[in-house]
DSSP file (Angstrom, degrees, kcal/mol; ACC not computed):
  #  RESIDUE AA STRUCTURE BP1 BP2  ACC     N-H-->O    O-->H-N    N-H-->O    O-->H-N    TCO  KAPPA ALPHA  PHI   PSI    X-CA   Y-CA   Z-CA
    1    1 A M              0   0    0      0, 0.0    57,-2.7     0, 0.0     2,-0.4   0.000 360.0 360.0 360.0 145.7   10.2    8.4    5.4
    2    2 A L  E     +A   57   0A   0     55,-0.2     2,-0.3    53,-0.1    55,-0.2  -0.714 360.0 176.7 -89.2 138.6   10.6    7.7    9.1
    3    3 A H  E     -A   56   0A   0     53,-2.1    53,-2.8    -2,-0.4     2,-0.1  -0.950  29.9-108.8-137.3 155.7    8.7    9.9   11.5
    4    4 A G     >  -     0   0    0     -2,-0.3     4,-2.1    51,-0.2     3,-0.2  -0.403  39.0-104.5 -77.6 162.4    8.2   10.1   15.2
    5    5 A V  H  > S+     0   0    0     49,-0.4     4,-2.5     1,-0.2     5,-0.2   0.857 119.3  56.6 -58.0 -37.9    4.8    9.2   16.8
    6    6 A T  H  > S+     0   0    0      2,-0.2     4,-1.7     1,-0.2    -1,-0.2   0.926 108.5  46.6 -61.1 -45.7    4.0   12.9   17.4
    7    7 A E  H  > S+     0   0    0      1,-0.2     4,-1.8     2,-0.2    -1,-0.2   0.893 112.0  51.6 -61.1 -40.6    4.4   13.8   13.7
    8    8 A V  H  X S+     0   0    0     -4,-2.1     4,-2.3     1,-0.2    -2,-0.2   0.905 105.6  54.2 -65.8 -41.8    2.4   10.7   12.7
    9    9 A R  H  X S+     0   0    0     -4,-2.5     4,-2.5     1,-0.2    -1,-0.2   0.906 106.7  52.7 -56.8 -42.6   -0.5   11.7   15.0
   10   10 A D  H  X S+     0   0    0     -4,-1.7     4,-1.3     1,-0.2    -1,-0.2   0.885 108.0  50.9 -61.6 -40.2   -0.6   15.1   13.3
   11   11 A K  H  <>S+     0   0    0     -4,-1.8     5,-1.2     2,-0.2     4,-0.3   0.901 110.0  49.5 -64.6 -40.8   -0.8   13.4    9.9
   12   12 A I  H ><5S+     0   0    0     -4,-2.3     3,-1.8     1,-0.2    22,-0.3   0.919 107.8  54.0 -61.7 -44.8   -3.7   11.3   11.2
   13   13 A A  H 3<5S+     0   0    0     -4,-2.5    -1,-0.2     1,-0.3    -2,-0.2   0.794  99.1  63.5 -61.8 -28.4   -5.5   14.4   12.5
   14   14 A S  T 3<5S-     0   0    0     -4,-1.3    -1,-0.3    -5,-0.2    -2,-0.2   0.630 113.6-118.1 -72.1 -11.5   -5.2   16.0    9.1
   15   15 A G  T < 5 +     0   0    0     -3,-1.8    -3,-0.2    -4,-0.3    -2,-0.1   0.545  57.9 158.0  88.3   7.5   -7.5   13.2    7.7
   16   16 A A      < -     0   0    0     -5,-1.2     2,-0.6     1,-0.1    18,-0.4  -0.266  46.9-118.5 -66.0 151.0   -4.9   11.8    5.3
   17   17 A N        +     0   0    0     44,-0.2    44,-2.6    45,-0.1     2,-0.3  -0.829  49.0 179.0 -90.4 120.7   -5.1    8.2    4.0
   18   18 A L  E     -cB  35  60A   0     16,-2.5    18,-1.6    -2,-0.6     2,-0.4  -0.881  33.5-151.1-135.7 155.1   -2.0    6.6    5.3
   19   19 A L  E     -cB  36  59A   0     40,-2.6    40,-2.1    -2,-0.3     2,-0.3  -0.978  24.0-164.7-120.3 138.4    0.1    3.4    5.4
   20   20 A W  E     -cB  37  58A   0     16,-2.2    18,-1.5    -2,-0.4     2,-0.4  -0.911  17.3-173.8-125.0 150.4    2.4    2.7    8.3
   21   21 A A  E     +cB  38  57A   0     36,-1.4    36,-3.1    -2,-0.3     2,-0.3  -0.980  37.0 113.3-134.9 129.6    5.2    0.3    9.1
   22   22 A G  E     -cB  39  56A   0     16,-1.8    18,-1.6    -2,-0.4    34,-0.1  -0.983  64.0 -58.7-175.0 179.1    6.6    0.3   12.6
   23   23 A S     >  -     0   0    0     32,-0.5     4,-2.7    -2,-0.3     5,-0.2  -0.339  49.3-113.5 -70.8 157.8    7.1   -1.6   15.9
   24   24 A E  H  > S+     0   0    0      1,-0.2     4,-2.2     2,-0.2     5,-0.2   0.900 118.8  56.1 -57.8 -40.4    4.1   -2.8   17.7
   25   25 A R  H  4 S+     0   0    0      1,-0.2     4,-0.4     2,-0.2    -1,-0.2   0.915 111.4  42.2 -58.6 -45.1    5.0   -0.4   20.5
   26   26 A A  H >4 S+     0   0    0     27,-0.4     3,-1.3     1,-0.2    -2,-0.2   0.933 114.3  49.6 -71.3 -45.3    5.0    2.6   18.1
   27   27 A L  H >< S+     0   0    0     -4,-2.7     3,-1.5     1,-0.3    -2,-0.2   0.809 101.7  62.7 -67.5 -29.6    1.8    1.6   16.2
   28   28 A R  T 3< S+     0   0    0     -4,-2.2    -1,-0.3     1,-0.2    -2,-0.2   0.688  95.4  63.3 -67.6 -15.7   -0.2    1.1   19.4
   29   29 A Q  T <  S+     0   0    0     -3,-1.3    -1,-0.2    -4,-0.4    -2,-0.2   0.484  82.4 102.5 -85.4  -2.6    0.3    4.7   20.2
   30   30 A L    <   -     0   0    0     -3,-1.5     3,-0.1    -4,-0.2   -24,-0.0  -0.610  66.2-131.8 -89.6 141.6   -1.6    5.9   17.2
   31   31 A P        -     0   0    0      0, 0.0   114,-0.1     0, 0.0    -1,-0.1  -0.241  41.8 -71.5 -79.4 173.5   -5.2    7.2   17.3
   32   32 A K  S    S+     0   0    0    112,-0.1     2,-0.3   111,-0.1   111,-0.2  -0.247  74.0 121.6 -58.7 151.8   -8.1    6.2   15.1
   33   33 A G  S    S-     0   0    0    109,-1.5     2,-1.7     2,-0.2   112,-0.2  -0.977  71.7 -55.1 171.9-174.7   -7.9    7.4   11.5
   34   34 A N  S    S+     0   0    0    -18,-0.4   -16,-2.5    -2,-0.3     2,-0.3  -0.558  92.9 103.8 -86.0  71.8   -7.8    6.5    7.8
   35   35 A W  E     -c   18   0A   0     -2,-1.7   107,-3.0   -18,-0.2   108,-0.5  -0.988  49.4-159.9-151.2 157.6   -4.8    4.2    8.0
   36   36 A I  E     -cD  19 141A   0    -18,-1.6   -16,-2.2    -2,-0.3     2,-0.3  -0.951  20.5-179.8-131.7 158.1   -3.5    0.6    8.1
   37   37 A G  E     -cD  20 140A   0    103,-1.7   103,-3.1    -2,-0.3     2,-0.3  -0.978  15.9-154.1-152.5 164.6   -0.2   -0.6    9.4
   38   38 A G  E     -cD  21 139A   0    -18,-1.5   -16,-1.8    -2,-0.3   101,-0.2  -0.988  29.9-101.7-142.0 151.6    2.0   -3.6    9.9
   39   39 A T  E     +c   22   0A   0     99,-2.3    87,-3.1    -2,-0.3     2,-0.3  -0.482  53.1 126.2 -79.2 140.3    4.8   -4.4   12.3
   40   40 A T        -     0   0    0    -18,-1.6    88,-0.1    -2,-0.2    87,-0.1  -0.867  38.0-157.7-173.1 159.6    8.4   -4.3   11.6
   41   41 A A  S    S+     0   0    0     -2,-0.3    11,-2.5   -19,-0.1     2,-0.5   0.401  73.2  82.2-119.2  -5.0   11.5   -2.7   13.0
   42   42 A D  E     +F   51   0B   0      9,-0.2     2,-0.3   -20,-0.1     9,-0.2  -0.885  55.3 175.6-111.7 132.5   13.7   -2.7    9.9
   43   43 A F  E     -F   50   0B   0      7,-3.0     7,-2.7    -2,-0.5     2,-0.6  -0.949  29.1-137.7-135.3 151.2   13.4   -0.2    7.2
   44   44 A M  E     +F   49   0B   0     -2,-0.3     2,-0.2     5,-0.2     5,-0.2  -0.957  36.2 167.1-105.7 116.2   15.2    0.8    4.0
   45   45 A V  E >   -F   48   0B   0      3,-2.4     3,-2.0    -2,-0.6    -2,-0.0  -0.698  54.2 -86.8-120.5 175.6   15.6    4.5    3.8
   46   46 A Q  T 3  S+     0   0    0      1,-0.3     3,-0.1    -2,-0.2    -1,-0.0   0.840 128.7  51.4 -52.9 -38.0   17.7    6.7    1.4
   47   47 A E  T 3  S-     0   0    0      1,-0.3     2,-0.3     0, 0.0    -1,-0.3   0.596 121.6-102.1 -78.1 -11.1   20.7    6.4    3.8
   48   48 A G  E <  S-F   45   0B   0     -3,-2.0    -3,-2.4     2,-0.0    -1,-0.3  -0.866  70.9  -2.2 124.0-159.7   20.4    2.5    3.8
   49   49 A G  E     -F   44   0B   0     -2,-0.3     2,-0.4    -5,-0.2    -5,-0.2  -0.448  60.2-176.5 -73.3 139.0   19.1    0.0    6.3
   50   50 A V  E     -F   43   0B   0     -7,-2.7    -7,-3.0    -2,-0.2     2,-0.5  -0.998  16.7-156.2-136.8 137.9   17.7    1.3    9.7
   51   51 A C  E     +F   42   0B   0     -2,-0.4     2,-0.4    -9,-0.2    -9,-0.2  -0.976  26.5 161.3-113.3 123.6   16.4   -0.5   12.7
   52   52 A S        -     0   0    0    -11,-2.5   -29,-0.2    -2,-0.5   -12,-0.1  -0.983  30.5-175.7-147.0 130.4   14.1    1.6   14.9
   53   53 A E  S    S+     0   0    0     -2,-0.4   -27,-0.4   -31,-0.1   -30,-0.1   0.560  91.8  46.3 -93.6 -12.2   11.5    0.6   17.6
   54   54 A L  S    S+     0   0    0    -13,-0.1   -49,-0.4   -29,-0.1     2,-0.2   0.717  98.2  72.1-106.7 -25.5   10.4    4.3   18.0
   55   55 A E        -     0   0    0    -51,-0.1   -32,-0.5   -14,-0.1     2,-0.4  -0.555  64.2-143.4 -97.6 160.2    9.9    5.6   14.5
   56   56 A I  E     -AB   3  22A   0    -53,-2.8   -53,-2.1    -2,-0.2     2,-0.5  -0.974  13.1-131.3-124.2 131.5    7.2    4.9   11.9
   57   57 A F  E     -AB   2  21A   0    -36,-3.1   -36,-1.4    -2,-0.4     2,-0.4  -0.733  30.7-154.1 -83.1 125.9    7.6    4.6    8.2
   58   58 A V  E     + B   0  20A   0    -57,-2.7     2,-0.4    -2,-0.5   -38,-0.2  -0.869  20.6 179.1-111.9 132.7    4.9    6.7    6.5
   59   59 A T  E     - B   0  19A   0    -40,-2.1   -40,-2.6    -2,-0.4     2,-0.4  -0.988  15.6-156.8-127.7 120.2    3.4    6.3    3.1
   60   60 A E  E     - B   0  18A   0     -2,-0.4   -42,-0.2   -42,-0.2     3,-0.1  -0.795  22.4-114.0 -98.9 138.7    0.7    8.8    2.2
   61   61 A M        -     0   0    0    -44,-2.6   -44,-0.2    -2,-0.4    -1,-0.0  -0.386  44.4 -93.7 -67.4 147.1   -1.9    8.0   -0.5
   62   62 A P    >   -     0   0    0      0, 0.0     3,-1.8     0, 0.0    -1,-0.1  -0.154  26.0-116.1 -64.6 156.5   -1.7   10.2   -3.7
   63   63 A A  T 3  S+     0   0    0      1,-0.3    -2,-0.1    -3,-0.1     0, 0.0   0.708 112.6  69.7 -63.7 -19.4   -3.8   13.3   -4.0
   64   64 A D  T 3  S+     0   0    0     95,-0.1    96,-2.3    96,-0.0     2,-0.4   0.456  71.7 113.0 -79.3  -0.5   -5.5   11.5   -7.0
   65   65 A A  E <   +G  159   0C   0     -3,-1.8    94,-0.3    94,-0.2     3,-0.1  -0.609  37.1 173.2 -74.7 125.2   -7.2    9.1   -4.6
   66   66 A V  E     +     0   0C   0     92,-2.7     2,-0.3    -2,-0.4    93,-0.2   0.613  67.8  22.1-106.6 -19.4  -10.9    9.7   -4.6
   67   67 A E  E     -G  158   0C   0     91,-1.4    91,-3.0     2,-0.0     2,-0.4  -0.972  60.9-172.6-151.3 133.8  -12.0    6.8   -2.5
   68   68 A V  E     -G  157   0C   0     -2,-0.3     2,-0.4    89,-0.2    89,-0.2  -0.997   6.2-176.3-129.8 129.3  -10.2    4.7    0.1
   69   69 A R  E     -G  156   0C   0     87,-2.6    87,-3.3    -2,-0.4     2,-0.4  -0.991  12.9-150.7-130.4 129.5  -11.7    1.7    1.7
   70   70 A I  E     +G  155   0C   0     -2,-0.4     2,-0.3    85,-0.2    85,-0.2  -0.826  21.5 174.0 -99.9 134.9  -10.1   -0.5    4.4
   71   71 A A  E     -G  154   0C   0     83,-2.5    83,-3.3    -2,-0.4     2,-0.4  -0.994  23.7-140.9-142.1 146.7  -10.9   -4.2    4.6
   72   72 A E  E     -G  153   0C   0     -2,-0.3     2,-0.5    81,-0.2    81,-0.2  -0.861  16.3-160.0-103.6 141.3   -9.7   -7.2    6.6
   73   73 A Y  E     -G  152   0C   0     79,-2.7    79,-2.9    -2,-0.4     5,-0.1  -0.929   4.6-155.5-130.3 109.3   -9.3  -10.5    4.9
   74   74 A A    >>  -     0   0    0     -2,-0.5     3,-1.4    77,-0.2     4,-0.9  -0.317  44.4 -95.5 -65.5 165.0   -9.2  -13.8    6.8
   75   75 A A  G >4 S+     0   0    0      1,-0.3     3,-0.9     2,-0.2    -1,-0.1   0.899 126.9  49.7 -51.5 -46.6   -7.4  -16.6    5.0
   76   76 A Q  G 34 S+     0   0    0      1,-0.2    -1,-0.3     2,-0.1    25,-0.0   0.659 109.5  53.0 -71.3 -15.3  -10.6  -18.0    3.5
   77   77 A D  G X4 S+     0   0    0     -3,-1.4     3,-2.0     1,-0.2    -1,-0.2   0.582  80.5  92.9 -95.0 -11.9  -11.7  -14.5    2.3
   78   78 A L  G X< S+     0   0    0     -4,-0.9     3,-2.4    -3,-0.9     4,-0.3   0.797  70.2  70.9 -56.0 -33.4   -8.5  -13.7    0.4
   79   79 A P  G 3  S+     0   0    0      0, 0.0     4,-0.4     0, 0.0    34,-0.3   0.762  95.9  55.3 -55.3 -22.6   -9.9  -15.0   -3.0
   80   80 A S  G <> S+     0   0    0     -3,-2.0     4,-2.1     1,-0.2     5,-0.2   0.479  79.2  98.1 -87.1  -1.9  -12.2  -12.0   -3.0
   81   81 A L  H <> S+     0   0    0     -3,-2.4     4,-0.8     1,-0.2    -1,-0.2   0.906  87.0  41.0 -52.6 -50.4   -9.4   -9.5   -2.7
   82   82 A C  H  4 S+     0   0    0     -4,-0.3     3,-0.5    -3,-0.3    -1,-0.2   0.865 111.7  54.8 -72.1 -36.8   -9.2   -8.7   -6.4
   83   83 A R  H  4 S+     0   0    0     -4,-0.4    -1,-0.2     1,-0.2    -2,-0.2   0.860 110.0  48.8 -63.7 -32.7  -13.0   -8.6   -6.9
   84   84 A D  H  < S+     0   0    0     -4,-2.1    -1,-0.2     2,-0.1    -2,-0.2   0.672  90.8 103.1 -80.7 -16.8  -13.1   -6.0   -4.1
   85   85 A A  S  < S-     0   0    0     -4,-0.8     6,-0.1    -3,-0.5    71,-0.1  -0.308  83.4-100.2 -66.5 147.0  -10.3   -3.9   -5.6
   86   86 A P        -     0   0    0      0, 0.0     3,-0.4     0, 0.0    -1,-0.1  -0.343  21.2-129.1 -66.5 150.6  -11.3   -0.7   -7.5
   87   87 A S  S    S+     0   0    0      1,-0.3     2,-0.5    -3,-0.1    -2,-0.1   0.820 105.2  35.5 -70.8 -30.2  -11.5   -0.9  -11.3
   88   88 A N  S    S+     0   0    0     71,-0.1    71,-3.2     2,-0.1     2,-0.3  -0.802 117.3  33.2-125.7  90.4   -9.3    2.3  -11.5
   89   89 A G  E    S-H  158   0C   0     -2,-0.5     2,-0.3    -3,-0.4    76,-0.3  -0.939  78.6 -91.9 167.1-145.6   -6.8    2.3   -8.7
   90   90 A F  E     -H  157   0C   0     67,-2.2    67,-3.3    -2,-0.3     2,-0.4  -0.957  18.2-126.0-156.2 168.9   -4.8   -0.2   -6.6
   91   91 A T  E     -Hi 156 120C   0     28,-2.1    30,-2.6    -2,-0.3     2,-0.5  -0.984  11.8-158.1-125.2 138.0   -4.8   -2.2   -3.5
   92   92 A F  E     -Hi 155 121C   0     63,-2.4    63,-2.7    -2,-0.4     2,-0.4  -0.968  17.3-171.5-112.8 129.7   -2.2   -2.2   -0.8
   93   93 A I  E     -Hi 154 122C   0     28,-2.8    30,-1.5    -2,-0.5     2,-0.4  -0.955  14.7-166.9-128.5 140.3   -2.1   -5.3    1.4
   94   94 A I  E     -Hi 153 123C   0     59,-3.0    59,-2.9    -2,-0.4    30,-0.2  -0.996  11.2-172.0-123.7 130.5   -0.2   -6.2    4.6
   95   95 A I  E     - i   0 124C   0     28,-1.9    30,-2.1    -2,-0.4     2,-0.2  -0.979  26.2-118.6-126.0 129.3   -0.1   -9.8    5.8
   96   96 A P  E >   - i   0 125C   0      0, 0.0     3,-1.7     0, 0.0     6,-0.4  -0.475  38.5-109.4 -67.8 132.0    1.3  -11.0    9.1
   97   97 A A  T 3  S+     0   0    0     28,-2.1     4,-0.1     1,-0.2    29,-0.0  -0.297  99.4  13.8 -58.3 138.8    4.2  -13.4    8.6
   98   98 A G  T 3  S+     0   0    0      1,-0.2    -1,-0.2    38,-0.1    28,-0.0   0.425  96.1 128.6  78.5  -2.7    3.4  -17.0    9.5
   99   99 A S  S <> S-     0   0    0     -3,-1.7     4,-2.1     1,-0.1    -1,-0.2  -0.363  75.3-108.9 -81.8 163.8   -0.4  -16.5    9.6
  100  100 A P  H  > S+     0   0    0      0, 0.0     4,-2.6     0, 0.0     5,-0.2   0.856 122.4  56.7 -57.8 -33.3   -2.9  -18.6    7.8
  101  101 A A  H  > S+     0   0    0     49,-0.7     4,-2.7     2,-0.2     5,-0.2   0.889 105.0  51.0 -64.2 -37.5   -3.5  -15.6    5.5
  102  102 A H  H  > S+     0   0    0     -6,-0.4     4,-2.6    48,-0.2     5,-0.2   0.937 111.7  46.8 -63.0 -47.6    0.2  -15.6    4.7
  103  103 A A  H  X S+     0   0    0     -4,-2.1     4,-2.2     2,-0.2     5,-0.2   0.934 113.6  48.3 -61.3 -47.3    0.1  -19.3    3.8
  104  104 A N  H  X S+     0   0    0     -4,-2.6     4,-2.8     1,-0.2     5,-0.4   0.932 113.5  46.6 -61.6 -46.7   -3.1  -18.9    1.7
  105  105 A Y  H  X S+     0   0    0     -4,-2.7     4,-1.8     1,-0.2    -1,-0.2   0.919 113.3  48.8 -62.6 -43.4   -1.7  -15.9   -0.2
  106  106 A A  H  < S+     0   0    0     -4,-2.6    -1,-0.2    -5,-0.2    -2,-0.2   0.872 121.1  35.0 -64.0 -37.1    1.6  -17.6   -0.9
  107  107 A Q  H  < S+     0   0    0     -4,-2.2    -2,-0.2    -5,-0.2    -1,-0.2   0.783 132.3  20.9 -88.7 -29.1    0.1  -20.8   -2.1
  108  108 A H  H >X S+     0   0    0     -4,-2.8     3,-1.9    -5,-0.2     4,-0.6   0.491  83.0 103.4-125.5  -4.3   -3.1  -19.5   -3.9
  109  109 A A  G >< S+     0   0    0     -4,-1.8     3,-1.5    -5,-0.4     6,-0.1   0.851  80.4  59.6 -54.7 -37.8   -2.8  -15.9   -4.9
  110  110 A P  G 34 S+     0   0    0      0, 0.0    -1,-0.3     0, 0.0     6,-0.1   0.768 106.0  51.6 -63.2 -19.7   -2.1  -16.7   -8.6
  111  111 A D  G <4 S+     0   0    0     -3,-1.9    -2,-0.2     2,-0.1     2,-0.1   0.552  80.6 115.7 -92.5  -8.2   -5.5  -18.5   -8.7
  112  112 A Y  S X< S-     0   0    0     -3,-1.5     3,-2.1    -4,-0.6     4,-0.2  -0.411  81.0-100.8 -64.6 135.9   -7.5  -15.6   -7.2
  113  113 A E  T 3  S+     0   0    0    -34,-0.3   -31,-0.2     1,-0.3   -30,-0.2  -0.361 105.6   6.9 -59.0 125.3  -10.0  -14.3   -9.7
  114  114 A G  T >> S+     0   0    0     -2,-0.1     3,-2.3   -32,-0.1     4,-0.8   0.520  83.6 142.5  84.7   6.1   -8.7  -11.1  -11.3
  115  115 A M  T <4 S+     0   0    0     -3,-2.1     3,-0.4     1,-0.3    -2,-0.1   0.831  74.4  39.2 -51.9 -39.7   -5.3  -11.3   -9.7
  116  116 A F  T 34 S+     0   0    0     -4,-0.2    -1,-0.3     1,-0.2    -3,-0.1   0.172 103.9  71.1-100.6  17.8   -3.4  -10.1  -12.7
  117  117 A E  T <4 S+     0   0    0     -3,-2.3    -1,-0.2     1,-0.2    -2,-0.2   0.644  98.2  39.1-105.2 -19.8   -5.9   -7.4  -13.8
  118  118 A K  S  < S-     0   0    0     -4,-0.8     2,-0.2    -3,-0.4    -1,-0.2  -0.985  90.1-101.6-134.6 143.4   -5.5   -4.8  -11.0
  119  119 A P        +     0   0    0      0, 0.0   -28,-2.1     0, 0.0     2,-0.4  -0.437  38.4 179.5 -68.1 128.0   -2.3   -3.6   -9.2
  120  120 A I  E     +i   91   0C   0     -2,-0.2     2,-0.3   -30,-0.2   -28,-0.2  -0.999   5.5 167.6-128.4 129.0   -1.7   -5.1   -5.8
  121  121 A V  E     +i   92   0C   0    -30,-2.6   -28,-2.8    -2,-0.4     2,-0.3  -0.878  15.5 107.7-131.1 164.3    1.3   -4.1   -3.7
  122  122 A G  E     -i   93   0C   0     -2,-0.3     2,-0.3   -30,-0.2   -28,-0.2  -0.993  43.5-106.3 162.3-161.9    2.3   -4.7   -0.1
  123  123 A W  E     -i   94   0C   0    -30,-1.5   -28,-1.9    -2,-0.3     2,-0.6  -0.958  26.5-100.0-153.8 170.3    4.4   -6.5    2.3
  124  124 A I  E     -i   95   0C   0     -2,-0.3     2,-0.1   -30,-0.2   -30,-0.1  -0.879  39.9-130.0 -97.7 120.1    4.6   -9.2    5.0
  125  125 A A  E     +i   96   0C   0    -30,-2.1   -28,-2.1    -2,-0.6     2,-0.2  -0.396  37.6 166.7 -68.4 146.2    4.5   -7.8    8.5
  126  126 A G        -     0   0    0    -87,-3.1    12,-0.4   -30,-0.1     2,-0.3  -0.673  27.9-116.2-141.3-166.0    7.3   -9.1   10.8
  127  127 A V        -     0   0    0     -2,-0.2     5,-0.1    10,-0.1   -86,-0.1  -0.892  46.4 -73.5-135.5 166.5    9.0   -8.5   14.1
  128  128 A H    >   -     0   0    0     -2,-0.3     3,-2.7     1,-0.1     4,-0.4  -0.334  50.1-113.8 -58.1 143.0   12.6   -7.6   15.2
  129  129 A L  G >  S+     0   0    0      1,-0.3     3,-1.1     2,-0.2    -1,-0.1   0.812 116.1  59.6 -52.9 -35.1   14.9  -10.6   14.7
  130  130 A S  G 3  S+     0   0    0      1,-0.2    -1,-0.3     3,-0.0    -2,-0.1   0.637 106.3  49.1 -70.5 -11.3   15.4  -10.9   18.4
  131  131 A R  G X> S+     0   0    0     -3,-2.7     3,-2.4     3,-0.1     4,-2.1   0.362  73.8 129.9-109.9   3.4   11.6  -11.4   18.9
  132  132 A I  T <4 S+     0   0    0     -3,-1.1     4,-0.1    -4,-0.4    -3,-0.0  -0.397  83.9  13.2 -61.0 130.7   11.0  -14.1   16.3
  133  133 A G  T 34 S+     0   0    0      2,-0.5    -1,-0.3    -2,-0.1     3,-0.1   0.281 125.0  65.0  84.6  -9.9    9.1  -16.9   18.0
  134  134 A K  T <4 S+     0   0    0     -3,-2.4     2,-0.4     1,-0.3    -2,-0.2   0.628 105.5  31.8-112.4 -25.2    8.4  -14.7   21.0
  135  135 A Q  S  < S-     0   0    0     -4,-2.1    -2,-0.5    -7,-0.1    -1,-0.3  -0.990  77.2-128.6-136.4 141.6    6.2  -12.0   19.5
  136  136 A S        -     0   0    0     -2,-0.4   -10,-0.1    -3,-0.1   -38,-0.1  -0.704  26.6-112.5 -91.4 139.9    3.7  -12.3   16.6
  137  137 A P        -     0   0    0      0, 0.0     2,-0.3     0, 0.0   -10,-0.1  -0.414  42.4-157.7 -61.7 148.9    3.7  -10.0   13.6
  138  138 A R        -     0   0    0    -12,-0.4   -99,-2.3   -43,-0.1     2,-0.3  -0.933  18.1-150.4-134.4 153.6    0.6   -7.8   13.6
  139  139 A V  E     -DE  38 148A   0      9,-2.5     9,-2.1    -2,-0.3     2,-0.4  -0.935  18.8-146.9-118.8 150.1   -1.5   -5.7   11.3
  140  140 A F  E     -DE  37 147A   0   -103,-3.1  -103,-1.7    -2,-0.3     2,-0.6  -0.922   9.0-154.9-122.8 142.3   -3.5   -2.6   12.4
  141  141 A N  E  >> -DE  36 146A   0      5,-2.9     5,-1.4    -2,-0.4     4,-1.4  -0.958   5.6-167.2-113.6 107.9   -6.8   -1.2   11.3
  142  142 A G  T  45S+     0   0    0   -107,-3.0  -109,-1.5    -2,-0.6  -106,-0.1   0.797  84.3  58.9 -67.2 -30.3   -6.9    2.6   12.0
  143  143 A I  T  45S+     0   0    0   -108,-0.5    -1,-0.2  -111,-0.2  -109,-0.1   0.935 120.4  25.5 -64.2 -47.1  -10.6    2.9   11.4
  144  144 A S  T  45S-     0   0    0      2,-0.1    -1,-0.2    -3,-0.1    -2,-0.2   0.535 101.1-129.3 -95.4  -6.8  -11.6    0.3   14.1
  145  145 A S  T  <5 +     0   0    0     -4,-1.4     2,-0.3     1,-0.2    -3,-0.2   0.886  64.6 130.9  59.0  42.1   -8.4    0.9   16.2
  146  146 A T  E   < -E  141   0A   0     -5,-1.4    -5,-2.9     2,-0.0     2,-0.3  -0.832  39.2-164.9-121.7 160.3   -7.8   -2.9   16.3
  147  147 A D  E     +E  140   0A   0     -2,-0.3     2,-0.3    -7,-0.2    -7,-0.2  -0.967   9.4 175.0-141.4 158.8   -4.8   -5.1   15.6
  148  148 A S  E     -E  139   0A   0     -9,-2.1    -9,-2.5    -2,-0.3    -2,-0.0  -0.990  36.5-140.5-159.6 158.0   -4.4   -8.8   15.0
  149  149 A A  S    S+     0   0    0     -2,-0.3   -11,-0.1   -11,-0.2    -1,-0.0   0.303  95.3  58.1 -98.6   4.9   -1.9  -11.5   14.1
  150  150 A E  S    S+     0   0    0    -11,-0.1   -49,-0.7   -51,-0.1   -48,-0.2   0.911  87.8  50.9-106.3 -65.8   -4.4  -13.3   11.9
  151  151 A P  S    S-     0   0    0      0, 0.0     2,-0.3     0, 0.0   -77,-0.2  -0.253  74.4-111.7 -82.1 167.9   -6.0  -11.5    8.9
  152  152 A A  E     -G   73   0C   0    -79,-2.9   -79,-2.7   -57,-0.2     2,-0.5  -0.632  28.7-140.9 -81.1 150.5   -4.5   -9.6    6.1
  153  153 A M  E     -GH  72  94C   0    -59,-2.9   -59,-3.0    -2,-0.3     2,-0.3  -0.972  21.0-172.5-118.3 132.8   -5.3   -5.9    6.1
  154  154 A A  E     -GH  71  93C   0    -83,-3.3   -83,-2.5    -2,-0.5     2,-0.5  -0.936  19.7-158.6-128.1 148.4   -6.0   -4.1    2.8
  155  155 A M  E     -GH  70  92C   0    -63,-2.7   -63,-2.4    -2,-0.3     2,-0.6  -0.975  14.4-157.4-122.2 114.3   -6.4   -0.6    1.7
  156  156 A H  E     -GH  69  91C   0    -87,-3.3   -87,-2.6    -2,-0.5     2,-0.5  -0.823  11.1-165.7 -91.8 124.8   -8.3   -0.3   -1.7
  157  157 A V  E     -GH  68  90C   0    -67,-3.3   -67,-2.2    -2,-0.6     2,-0.4  -0.942   5.9-162.3-120.2 112.3   -7.6    3.0   -3.3
  158  158 A A  E     -GH  67  89C   0    -91,-3.0   -92,-2.7    -2,-0.5   -91,-1.4  -0.764  14.4-145.8 -92.1 138.9   -9.7    4.3   -6.2
  159  159 A L  E     -G   65   0C   0    -71,-3.2   -94,-0.2    -2,-0.4     3,-0.1  -0.691  24.9 -94.1-102.6 156.7   -8.2    7.1   -8.4
  160  160 A R    >   -     0   0    0    -96,-2.3     3,-1.9    -2,-0.3    -1,-0.1  -0.293  58.1 -80.5 -65.2 153.4   -9.9    9.9  -10.1
  161  161 A P  T 3  S+     0   0    0      0, 0.0    -1,-0.1     0, 0.0     3,-0.1  -0.204 118.9  31.4 -55.2 142.5  -10.9    9.4  -13.7
  162  162 A G  T 3  S+     0   0    0      1,-0.3     2,-0.3    -3,-0.1    -2,-0.1   0.295  99.7 100.6  90.7 -10.3   -8.1    9.9  -16.2
  163  163 A R    <   -     0   0    0     -3,-1.9     2,-0.4   -99,-0.1    -1,-0.3  -0.757  52.8-164.4-105.3 154.4   -5.4    8.6  -13.7
  164  164 A M        -     0   0    0     -2,-0.3     2,-0.2    -3,-0.1   -76,-0.1  -1.000  17.3-123.7-141.6 139.4   -3.9    5.2  -13.7
  165  165 A A        +     0   0    0     -2,-0.4     2,-0.3   -76,-0.3   -76,-0.1  -0.567  33.0 172.4 -80.6 144.4   -2.0    3.2  -11.1
  166  166 A G        -     0   0    0     -2,-0.2     2,-0.4   -47,-0.0    -2,-0.0  -0.988  29.1-123.0-148.4 153.5    1.5    1.8  -12.0
  167  167 A L              0   0    0     -2,-0.3   -46,-0.0     1,-0.1    -2,-0.0  -0.820 360.0 360.0-100.3 135.9    4.3    0.1  -10.2
  168  168 A M              0   0    0     -2,-0.4    -1,-0.1     0, 0.0     0, 0.0   0.352 360.0 360.0-119.1 360.0    7.7    1.6  -10.3
C-alpha cells in the first residue's frame, strides 16, 4: 500500500519491521528504524500502475517474525547471502540496478551455496524513467540511516517455530 511520509514515520516509531519502496526524495525523509528500502517511483497497486515521487510503498513483516536482521552485501559478499539466511524464515533483498551487486546476483546467484533451500524474494531498485543515466538507484539501511548505490540490502526474517515461509 502507498502511504505518505508522515504515516510511514508513525510506523517506524511503532518499532515495526518494514520494507519500503519510494523515491530517493521520500526515503531520505525517514528516521532511523528497523527497515530497509530501495528507490523507485513506479508501483503496482490494486487500482493499477501508479507513479509517485511523494508516497512510499509499505510492506510490514508478519507478526510471526521473531527475529529480523538487516545486512548489507557488497558484490563479493553475496555468495554468503543464503548461509546468513534463517533456517526457518525468509530473506528479502533489494539490489540497486546496474551495480556490481546486480551483475553478480544476475550471473552467479544459482551457484550460491544453499540458494534453493531457503526462500529469497526482493526487487531491483531503480529510478524514474526520466532520470535513468542521471541518478543512481539506491538502497537504504534504516538501522544505520545510510544509503548507497553499491551494495545489496537484505532483511533476514526468522519465523516462530511451527510457521513456514512460502511464496504466493
